Structures are given as structure tokens and as C-alpha cells.
N, C-alpha and C positions, 0 to 999 in steps of 0.2 A: 521575537518570533510570534507569529499569530497562531492561535490554537482554535480550531473549529471543532467543538465537541457536540456531536449530533444528539447525545443523550440529554442535553439541556433543552432541546426543542423536540418534543415527542412528534413522531411521524410514523409512517408505515415501516420505517427502518427498525423501530422499536420491536415490532413483531418478529422480524428476521433475527434480530439480536437475541431475543428470548429463545427462539428455536435453536440457535447455535449453541446456547449455553445449556439448554435443557437435556439432562441425561436420558429422559424418556424418548427424545426425538433423535439424539445423536447417533443412535444405532443405524440410522439410514444414511449411508455415505452420499447417495445421490442428492438427498434433500440438503445435507450439509454443504455440499459443493454448490448447489443451486442458490442457497442463501448467501454464500460468499460472493457468488456472481452478482446477485441482486444488489447487495450492498455496494459492490464495486460500481455498478451502473449508477446508483444514486449519487455516490461521491463524484463520479466522473461528470455527471450533469452539473453538480454544484461547482466543481473546479472550472468547468467550461464557462461559467458566468464571470470568472475573473480574467479570462484571456483577452487579448487584443483582437479586434475585428476590423475588416475593411470592406468597403462596398465593391460589388462585382456586378458588371452589366451582363445580363443573359437575355436570351430570346425564348419566350414561351410560344406555343402554337398560335397564340392570339396577339402577340406583340412583344415589344421590349419590356424588360423589368430589371430593377436594381435590387439585388439581394446582398446579404452579408455572409462572409465566411471568415474563419479565424485566420489571422496572419501569423500566429505563433507556430513554430515548428516543435511538435511535442514528441518526446521520447518517453515511453513507458518502460520502467525498469522494475524487475521483480526478483525477489530473493527466493530461490528454489528451496523446497518443493511446494510447501504449503501455500505459497503465493499464486500458484497457477490458476485456480478458479477465480480468485479475486482479480487477478490480471485480466482474465477473460471478460469479466464484467466491464472493466475500464475500456478494453479494446472494442467492445460492442458499440461504445459511444465514440471513442477516438479511433475510428476505424482506419484512418490514414496515418496514424502515428507510427513512428519507428519504435523498435522494441529492443530491450536489453535484458539479459538474464545473468544473475550472479548466484553462484553456489556458495553458501556460507553454512558451516556446521560447527557444532560444539564437539571439541575433543576433550573428554573428561580425563582428569589426572587419576593416577592409580588409587589414591586414597581421598576420601571426602567428596564434597560436592563441587569443588572448584573445577574450572574448565577454561580452555582457550578457545576463542572463536577463530576459525581458519577460513580463508577464501580459497576455493579449489578451482573455480572455473568462472570465466567472464566472456560473454559474447555481447558486444555492444557496437552500435554505430558511433560516429562522432556526436558528442553532446555540446560542442562548442556553440555558444550563443543561443541555445535552444531551451525550451521549457522542459525540465526534467521532473517526472512524476515517479517517485519510488514507492512501490506498494509492497506491504508485508502485513499479513493478518494480525500478528502478535508482536508487540513491542514490550519485551520484558525488562531488559536492562538498557537497550539502546546501542550496545556495543556492536552487534551484528550490523545494524543499520549504518553506523559510522564507518565500519570497515568496508561495507558494500559501496558506500558513497566515495570513499577514498580510492577504491578500485576503479570506479566509474570516472573519476577525475583524470585517469590516465588517457581518457578519450576526449578531454577538453574541459572547459569551464562553462557551466550552464548559465543562462541569463536569469533563470528563476528556478527555485526548487520547491516542489510540493512533496510532502511525505503523507501517505495514506495508510491507516491501520484500522483494523476492526476493534481491537482492544489493546490499550496501552496501560502500563503501570505508571503511577506518578513518578516513580524513580526514572523510568525511561524518558518521560516528558522533560524532566529536569535535565537529564543527561543530553538530550538532543538540543535543548535550548542553549546549553553551554558549549556544544561542540559543532554546531552547524551555523552557517551565515545568519545574520540577524533578520534578513528578509525571508527566511524559510517559513512556509506555512504548513502546519500539521493539521491533518484532517483525521478525526478519530471517532469511532462509533461510541466508545465509552472509555472512561479512565478509571481503573481500579487502584485502590490505595496500596495493596500489599503485594509482595513478592516473597515466595517461600525459600527455604534453604536450597532447593534445586533450581532456583531462578525461574520458577513458573509463576504466572500471574494468578493471584487469588482475589475473588473467586474465579475469574477468567473463564475458560471453557475446556481446559485440558490441552492436549497436543493437537493442534490444527492439522498438521501434516498426516498424522495417524488417522484422525477422524475422516479426513478427505480421501485418503488413498490406501489405508490399511497400515497395520503396525509393522514397523521396520525391524529387521533382525539386528 
């Protein structure tokens, strides 16, 4: 598996990452969502550089011209709900992509911090032979991503898989590397070393869904 860690190459994304993590800025949901969107746009551009392209003949007002367009058929898949602003950033660049949505949630057991991850909803086009980009802001353990991927496989087998995350734990990176096809590419804004007893990334940024959309009951 190829891992692209944007934290290793400082860029403007570093500023957006800082603001996402900073508790003095997190109180502004609009800014939080906007930064997720911006990071999605940056990652979408970088992923676009790995796609296949073909020449296309067009006509401008002054004559014929040969241009390029991607020949890959892209499907953007998002794990609800925290992934929505992140997804929007990708969709701003991959504006002709098909879209898929998966609802995955933690069902905690009566005692302790253990939980099961359940898939409740799937809406997806066929992904057969297409380039699948799965976006989820936080990869804590990797189990939700794996279950979402398995659910999407009911719609076909993709030709290529990209996974995009804002922050991943080292635990989740190792998990994905051992549970996904070898040619999967992981794009991540930063990799944090720790996961606490509640399976939250440390230092991470907290609950991305709550910060973007409000605390759930």
C-alpha cells in the first residue's frame, strides 16, 4: 500500500490542519466545515495527478485544439456524517464523479468502551472497473472503513482504490494495509501515534461530526 502523508511536506494544508485541531478555533462550525472542504480540494487535486488521461479534439472560437481529460470513471464514496464537508471538497474538483454514501456508526456495549461498528445505509452506483475514492475525515481503528468498503463491494469490484483521511492513527494505517488490496493508496493529512480507550485519535481533533454539525443526542 502506498501512503501519502501530507504532514511530511509542509504546504498551506498545514494551516488548515492546525485550525481543525485548535480548540480556540473549533467553536466556529462554519470554519471547521470550510477547512475540511479545503483539505478535500487539495487531496482531490493530488489524486487527479495519478489518473489516466486521453487526448480530446475540441474547437475554440479561433480554431481546433487538442486537450486532455481523464478517462477514469471516478466514484466518490463517503462515510456519513462527518465526511460530508470533506466529500464536498472532492466533488468541487471531481465535479462529474458518481457518488456513494455509507452510514456506519458505533454501537457501544452496555459496559466498558467496547463497541461494534454497524452499516445501516448504502446508496451507491456500480463501482465495477471504476476508480473508487473513499473519504472519511478520521481513521481511528480502520474497522469502519473496512466495513464500508465491503458494503461497497456489493456494487462491483473497482479497478483502483484511494482512501482519503484528514487524520489517521498509526493503528488504522496498519489495519488498512493488512485488510485492503495491495495497490490501495492512502492519502492522509497527518498520522497520530495514539488511540485512547474510547478509540479516539490522540491528539487528533475530537469528534469531527459534532464539530461540523453539532453534538448528537
